[in-house]
N, C-alpha and C positions, 0 to 999 in steps of 0.2 A: 505494500499499499504504499510506502513511502516515497517510492519512485514515482508514482501516480501523482502525489502532491506537489513535487519539488517544481513541476511546470505551472502549477496553478497559485493564484494570488495567495497571500498569505494568511487572508481572513478565512479565504476557503477552506484552506488545510485545518485551520483552528475549528472550523465547522464540522469537517470530518471527524476531528478527535472528539468533540462534542456528540455528536453522531454516533460513534462506537459507543459511547458511553450510553446513550440511550438505548440502544439496541441491546446492549448486555443486560441492563437493569430490566428492561421489558422482558427478556429470555429468563432470566432469573425469576422474576416475578410469575411471569405466566407457564412455565416447564409443566406440563401434565404431568399428573402424579403416577408414581411407578405401578404399572398393571400387576394384577397377581397371575399373570400367564407371561410366557417367554416371548418377548419381542425377537421380530424378525431382525435381522444384521440389514437387509437392503429388500428392495423391492422385488430380487428374485427369491425371496423366503416367505412372502406372505402367503399364508396358506389357510386362514380362518377369517370368518367374519368378525370376528372380536379383533384379532390384529388387523384388520383392514379397516374398520369403523375407527378404532383407536388413531391410527395414523391419519387416515383423511378427514377426521376431526380436528388434529393438530394442523393440517396443512391448511384448512380453512381460517383456523385460529390466526396462523401467521400471516396469510393473505390480507385477512379483514383487518389485521395491524398494520398492513401498508409494507411488508419485510418480504413480499414475493412477486417475482415481475417487476422489480421497482423500475427498472430500466427499459421495460417494454411500454409501448404507447398507449397514453391514455385513452385514447379513442378506442381501444380494444379491452380494456380493464386494469391496465398497468399504470405504473408510478409515472412515467414520463421523466425521470429522474436519471442522473449521472450514474453509468456502470461503477463508478466508485463506491457508489454507497451500498448496491448490491454485494461488491466484492466484500465489502464490511461485514453484511449480515450473514454472508456464508461462511467467514472465518470466526466471527464469534457463534454461530452455531456449531460449528465445527470444535472450537475451542473448548465451549461447555458443554458439551456432548448432549446435546438435546436429541429428541429423536427426529429421524429423517422424516422428509415430507416423501409420499408414495409414489406421487404420479411423474416417476421419472422420465418415462417415455414421453408425455406430453411436455412437460416442462423443458427437457433437455434435448428432445430430437424432433417431434411432430410440430409444437408450437413454434421454435425458430426457424423451420422450414415453410411453415405457412406463412408466417410474417416475412419470410424471405421472397417467397414465389406465387402464394397464395392469391386469389383473388380477393377483393373487397369483402364479397359476401361471406369468404370462407374464413375471413379474419376474425369478422364480427360474430359469426356462427360459432366458431370453434374456442377463439383464444379465451374470453370469459371463463368458460367451463375447465379449461386447461387448469386456470390459475387457481380457482377455488377448489378443485378437487372434484366438483359435480361430475365432470366428464374425464373417466380415466381412460388411458389409452394403452394399447399393446402394438407390437410389431409383427409383421407377418413376412418374413424374409425368407429364413431356412425351411429346408424341406427333410422330411425323413430318409429319403432316398438320393439326396444330392449332396449331402455333406455340406462343406464349406464351398463348393461350387454354385455362388449364388446366380451367375449368368445362366445356368442350366435350370432354372425354376420352370416348373412343370405345371404348377395349380394354373387352370385354364379361367379366364374370363370373357365370356362368348357375348358379343353386342346381340341384343334381341329387343328392338324398338328403341324404348326409352329406358331399357335396363340392362344390366350386365348377370349373366348366369355364371355363379362361380362353380368349380368343382377341384377337388385336389385336397392338400393337407399342407400344414404348417406345424413346425415344432419349434419348442422354446420361446412360445409365446408369453413371456412372463406377465402376469396380473390378468391373463387370457381371460379367466374365470370371472373377472369383477370389470372389466373393460366394457365401456359403451363405445367405442371405435378402435379401428386398426389401421395402422399404416400397410398396406399390402402391395406387394411386387407379384403381378401374374402375367402370365402370356396371352396376348390379345392376337396373335397372329402365329399358330402353330407353322406356318410354312417360312416363315424368317426363323434364322440360326441365332441362338443365344439372345446377345444383346438388342438386337434390332427387333424383335417379337416382344417386349417387355413393355408392360405399362404399371403406372404407380396409382393407387386409389387410397382415399380417404373414407372407408366404408363404415358402416354400424355393424356390432355387432349382434345384436338383439333383433335377428330376423331368422324365419325358418328356413333351415337347412345348414346353420353354422351351429355347430356343436363343440364345446371345450373338453378335455380329460385331463385333469390335472395329473402332473409327473411326480412322484415322489423321489427325493434325493436319498444320496448316501446318508444325509445327516437325519433323515427321517423327516424332514421339512418338505413343505410343496412350494409352490409359485410358479415353476415352470409349468406350460401346459402343451398339450397339442391341440391344434384347432383342424376341425373336418369341414369342408365345403360340400355340400351335396346337394346339387341344383338350385343353390341359394342365389336369391334374387335381389341386386342392389340397386338404386336410382345410377343413372347413366352420369348423372352429375357429381358423382363420388370421384371420376376421374380426375386425376390432376395432372394439369400439363395436357399434350396431346398424346392419343396412340402412338406408341413406339420410342416415347421418350422415358419410359420406368428405370432405365438403365442409369442414364442422365440424373434424374432425381434421386434414385438410391443413392448413388454416390455421393450426392450433395446430402443427403440424410446423415450418410456416415461419417463425414467431416464433423458433423455436431454431436454424433455420439462418440466418436473418438475425441473430440476434444481440439480438433485441427481448426474449426472455427468456430467463434464466439457468439455471443448472442442469447443464451441459455437464459432460464428464466431466475434460476438462483435456488437457493436451499440445499442442504445435503442430502444425499440420497442414499448413505449408509450410516450404521454406526461407526465412529472414527474411533481405532484404535491407533496408536502413534509410537513413533521411536521412544519419546518419553515415557509411554507406559510400558515398554518393553525393558527400559532402564529401572523404573521401579520393581518390575519382576525379578530384575537380576538383582537388586539388592535384596530381596525376599528369597531368593533361591540359594543353595547351599551347594558349595564344592569343597570337598574334603574338611568339613566342617567350618568352612569359613562363607561368607555373602560371596554369591558368585561374581559379582562386580568388582571384587578384589582381583581375580584372575586377568593376568593381563592380556590372555587371549581372548577372554571375553570382551575385555575393555576395548581391545583393539577391533573387534567384530561390531561393535556397538557404534564405534565412532564410526566405522564404515558406513555402517548405516545412516548414523546422522548427516554424513557427508551427502549421501546420496540423496536423501530426504530433502535436505536443504537445496540441492541443487534443481531437484524437480519444483519445490516452491518459486525459485528464482528464474526459472526458466520462462515464464511468461513475460516477465519483465526486461528479459535477455530479448525474447523474440522481437521487443519494440525497438530495439537498438540496432539498426543498420550494420554499424560497424561490426558488430558481434556476430553478424550472422551472413556476411559477404560470401564466405567462401562456400557456405552450404546453407542456403535461404531456408529452406523446407525442413531443415532436420530436427528443429525442435517440435513441430507442428505434428510430423508423421512418425517420429518416435514416441509422443507423448504418453499415448495409450499402453504401448510394450513395456516403457520403463516404468511408468506408474504401476500397474498390474503384477508385473513380476516382481517389483520391489515388495510390494504388499504380501505376495505369497512367500517371499524369501523370508521378511522379516518374522510372520507368522509361523514358519516351520523351524524359526530359531527359537521362538517362544516355547516350542516344545523342547527342545533339545535343553533348555535352559531347566526343564522340570526333571530331567532324568528320567526313571521309569515312570512317576506320575505322568508323564506325557501320555502315557496310553490310556490315560482315564477320560471318561466323557460325560458329558453333562446327565445330572441325575446321579453320579455317583458322589455319596458324602464326602469323599477323600481329595475329589478333584480339585485342582488348583483354582479357585476363582470360578468355582462352579462348573468348570471345562469350558470356560468361552474362549479359551484360546486354541482347543482342538477345533472348537465349531467354527472359529473365524479362520481357521487354516482350510478346513475342507471348503467351506464358502469362499474362499479366495481363488479357488479355481473357474468360478463360475464367470468371473471378471477376465482370466486370460482366455478364456474361449469366445463369450459374447463381444459382438462388434469387430469379429475378424479374430481367430485364433493368435496367438502369440508366435507360432510359425509363420502364419500369413503375415505378420507385423513384422517381422525379421526380414521376409521377402521383400516386402515394400520398401522397408528402407534400405536395404541392399540396392534394391533396382532403381529406385527413385530420388534416394539419396546419395549413394555411392557409387552408382552408375554401373553395378555388376550386370554381367549378362544373366538372361533368365534360366539359360543351361547349366 
């Protein structure tokens, strides 16, 4: 935040400091009470009505207080304020470890996309409900039989008069069981190969012929779903852009999902465990009868995590300084998703190593360290390394588009 205030008038920098205090005070005063059930760690673990309504009520409260969509246009329900203010809200929500806001796909992917290229009618229709949480969104990209080959999507959307008839299946549609709308990539022209025959839709979920089936994860939690389309009819005006432009629009959507492009509404989208939390764990853990933090090898590894974490935090500011990005201008944006998700996975894996044999205990075991939250965080961290393009795909992107390596 300091880099954003350097080029602002001094009085505005002071205002941002006052705003930070205001936000922190509101969050402290309005934090929802701890529930008597296990809270999900992210939108990818929401599996019960109890969890969902608790989190949606929190999102609505944050929005009505003016702390969500603060930089989005007022005309569509946003605050019309500088992005710096939303950045402060996000940072304070993370620091104070308040619950996350559940409409992740709407706030971070669908909403920014609609604001960027949607029609005026689409903006007025969809944006207010995205911000309030009244309209939950899910994503229909991946398919059961196509793996990571998104361009080979086979779900069909056949035009019949003023409707499209959908047939096929999508998988990993997080929050699909609760969603009112889906961003959907479907094939409108089966005669065209791969990219050219795809189109992009903003479809309603509560229509005959669309069915969702929750998927149980290794952790025992739900959140992921598989979605089936069986002669489901949706209005033709669900099409975004023109037929055949689906691949281009999907790639734009992924720039929002992967954090390459800004414009998200804000709010945190997961429970935040940080390097500082792992350092605190190292103080409580024992090595040879002494605190693990006193072990020089442990300290060295934790410092490495701290350096990497701080580097990730500063990347956004670095990306705004042309002289620091002249050699490889796309490196920061294209590597962000890979860097951050793998860092979290490795950090949580190390938290288990600090626990020794106790690292094998699970949630519900009375002897589990911190109730087993580290084990749960480690297993759940894999979903972020897969969603939005696997780490392997992200590494290929960096290799080809940043380093200029050949595809073969």
